[in-house]
C-alpha positions as CSV (number, residue, x, y, z in Angstrom):
1,M,-0.4,0.1,-0.2
2,V,1.3,3.7,-0.5
3,L,-0.2,6.8,0.5
4,Y,-0.6,10.4,-1.2
5,G,-2.1,13.1,0.4
6,L,-2.5,16.9,-0.5
7,D,-3.2,20.1,0.6
8,G,-4.5,23.2,-0.8
9,M,-7.6,22.2,-3.4
10,T,-9.5,24.4,-4.9
11,H,-11.4,21.7,-6.7
12,R,-12.5,18.6,-5.9
13,S,-11.5,17.2,-9.2
14,Q,-7.5,18.1,-8.2
15,A,-8.1,14.8,-5.8
16,Y,-8.2,12.7,-9.1
17,G,-4.9,14.7,-10.1
18,L,-3.5,13.1,-6.9
19,L,-4.5,9.2,-8.0
20,A,-2.8,10.5,-11.4
21,V,0.6,11.1,-9.4
22,G,0.0,8.1,-7.4
23,L,-0.3,6.0,-10.8
24,R,2.7,7.3,-12.5
25,E,5.0,6.7,-9.1
26,H,3.8,3.9,-7.9
27,W,2.6,1.9,-11.4
28,D,3.9,3.9,-13.7
29,L,0.8,4.4,-15.3
30,E,1.3,7.5,-17.4
31,Q,-2.2,8.1,-17.7
32,L,-5.4,7.9,-15.6
33,P,-7.8,4.8,-16.6
34,S,-11.1,4.7,-17.0
35,I,-13.0,4.6,-14.0
36,A,-16.1,2.9,-12.9
37,R,-17.9,1.9,-9.8
38,G,-18.4,-1.5,-7.9
39,K,-21.9,-2.8,-7.4
40,R,-21.8,0.0,-4.1
41,G,-20.1,2.5,-5.9
42,K,-16.7,1.9,-5.2
43,P,-14.6,3.2,-7.8
44,L,-12.1,0.8,-9.7
45,F,-9.8,0.5,-12.2
46,P,-11.9,-1.9,-15.0
47,D,-9.3,-2.6,-17.5
48,F,-6.6,-2.8,-14.5
49,P,-8.5,-4.8,-12.0
50,Q,-5.4,-6.1,-10.1
51,L,-4.9,-2.5,-9.0
52,R,-7.0,-1.0,-6.5
53,F,-7.3,2.3,-5.2
54,N,-9.4,5.0,-2.8
55,L,-10.3,8.1,-3.3
56,S,-10.8,10.7,0.2
57,H,-11.3,14.8,0.2
58,S,-12.6,17.2,2.7
59,G,-12.3,20.9,2.4
60,P,-9.0,21.7,0.5
61,R,-7.6,18.2,1.6
62,A,-7.7,15.2,0.0
63,L,-5.7,11.7,0.4
64,C,-5.2,8.8,-2.1
65,A,-4.6,5.0,-1.6
66,L,-2.9,2.6,-4.0
67,D,-2.2,-1.5,-3.2
68,R,-3.3,-4.4,-4.6
69,D,-5.9,-5.7,-2.3
70,E,-8.5,-3.9,-1.5
71,V,-8.1,-0.9,0.7
72,G,-9.5,2.5,2.1
73,V,-9.4,6.0,3.4
74,D,-10.9,9.0,4.7
75,I,-10.0,12.4,5.5
76,Q,-12.9,14.5,7.2
77,Q,-12.3,18.7,8.7
78,I,-12.9,18.7,12.5
79,T,-16.5,19.8,12.8
80,L,-18.8,20.2,15.7
81,R,-21.5,17.8,16.1
82,R,-24.5,16.7,18.2
83,S,-23.9,15.1,21.2
84,A,-27.5,13.3,20.8
85,F,-26.5,11.4,17.6
86,L,-23.5,9.2,19.7
87,D,-25.6,6.5,20.5
88,R,-26.7,5.9,17.4
89,L,-23.5,6.3,15.8
90,L,-21.0,4.8,18.4
91,S,-21.1,1.4,20.6
92,P,-20.7,1.7,24.1
93,E,-17.2,1.1,24.2
94,E,-16.4,4.1,22.0
95,R,-18.5,6.2,23.5
96,A,-16.8,5.8,27.0
97,W,-13.7,6.1,25.6
98,L,-14.8,9.6,23.9
99,L,-16.5,10.8,27.1
100,G,-13.0,9.9,28.7
101,L,-11.0,12.5,26.6
102,G,-13.8,14.9,26.7
103,D,-16.4,14.5,24.0
104,D,-13.7,16.0,21.7
105,P,-14.9,16.8,18.6
106,E,-11.2,15.8,17.2
107,A,-11.4,12.5,18.7
108,F,-15.0,12.3,17.6
109,T,-13.7,13.0,14.3
110,Q,-10.4,10.5,14.4
111,L,-13.1,7.8,15.7
112,W,-15.4,8.8,12.2
113,T,-12.7,8.5,10.1
114,L,-11.7,5.1,11.2
115,K,-15.2,3.7,10.5
116,E,-15.1,5.7,7.5
117,S,-12.0,3.8,6.1
118,Y,-13.2,0.4,7.4
119,V,-16.4,0.9,5.2
120,K,-14.3,2.2,1.7
121,Y,-12.5,-0.8,2.8
122,T,-15.2,-3.0,2.0
123,G,-17.0,-1.2,-0.9
124,R,-20.6,-2.0,1.0
125,G,-20.9,1.1,2.3
126,L,-23.0,2.0,5.0
127,D,-25.0,-1.2,4.6
128,C,-25.0,-1.2,9.2
129,A,-25.8,0.7,12.1
130,P,-22.4,2.9,12.5
131,R,-22.2,1.6,16.2
132,S,-21.5,-1.9,15.1
133,I,-18.6,-1.1,13.0
134,V,-15.6,-2.0,15.2
135,V,-12.0,-0.4,14.7
136,P,-9.4,0.1,17.0
137,L,-9.2,3.4,18.9
138,L,-6.8,5.5,17.8
139,S,-5.0,9.1,17.8
140,P,-2.9,10.7,15.1
141,G,0.1,8.9,14.4
142,Q,-1.1,5.8,16.0
143,S,-1.4,2.5,14.3
144,G,-3.3,-0.8,15.5
145,T,-5.1,-4.1,14.3
146,Q,-8.8,-4.8,14.3
147,A,-10.0,-8.4,12.6
148,G,-7.2,-9.1,10.7
149,L,-7.0,-5.5,9.2
150,W,-4.6,-2.5,9.9
151,F,-5.3,0.9,10.4
152,C,-3.7,4.0,10.5
153,A,-4.7,7.4,12.0
154,W,-3.4,11.1,11.2
155,G,-4.0,14.4,11.8
156,G,-3.3,18.3,11.8
157,E,-4.8,21.3,12.7
158,G,-8.5,21.0,11.6
159,W,-8.3,17.6,10.1
160,R,-8.5,13.7,11.0
161,A,-7.6,10.7,8.5
162,A,-7.2,7.1,8.7
163,C,-6.6,4.2,6.3
164,C,-7.6,0.7,6.4
165,G,-5.8,-2.2,4.5
166,E,-4.8,-5.5,4.4
167,E,-1.1,-4.4,4.9
168,V,1.4,-1.7,6.7
169,P,2.3,0.9,3.5
170,S,5.4,0.1,2.2
171,S,5.9,3.3,1.5
172,L,4.5,5.7,4.8
173,S,5.6,9.0,5.7
174,L,3.7,10.9,8.5
175,D,5.4,13.9,7.2
176,S,4.0,13.8,3.7
177,L,0.5,13.7,5.5
178,T,1.3,16.5,7.8
179,L,-1.3,18.3,5.1
């Protein structure tokens, strides 16, 4: 797995430019192949089914992962959310963890990106209650495993990001993801 990050986007189509750079640098593909959607909407390369990728963008930031196995990434700007929704979104263990951190919006956003990266890894979409999606409870800069999958969390001023895959990235630099 290889990860790429971008800051300063002015248009969401720039995330595909990030994907094109990754494909050129990592798989020597000079052009961005055609992109299709799987049954549940996960993007794929129909002409290169052995190459997997995932993209996420939020505000001026984008995150891209490339792998030969399934992979999922998510990046989110930190926003306030209503505590009333937490019981529907988080398991009792996750809720206790979050409350132990002072019901911090940054910690909630990190947890949500971990859940979203898993959902995007599976390609099934949000087909179950979010509180039933089990992920490791990580802070920015930490990695961990859950059910045989590898997760990593990143964060910076005003944003959080996460990745889920079957292996630790071969090129992972937290500095390059300090967006």
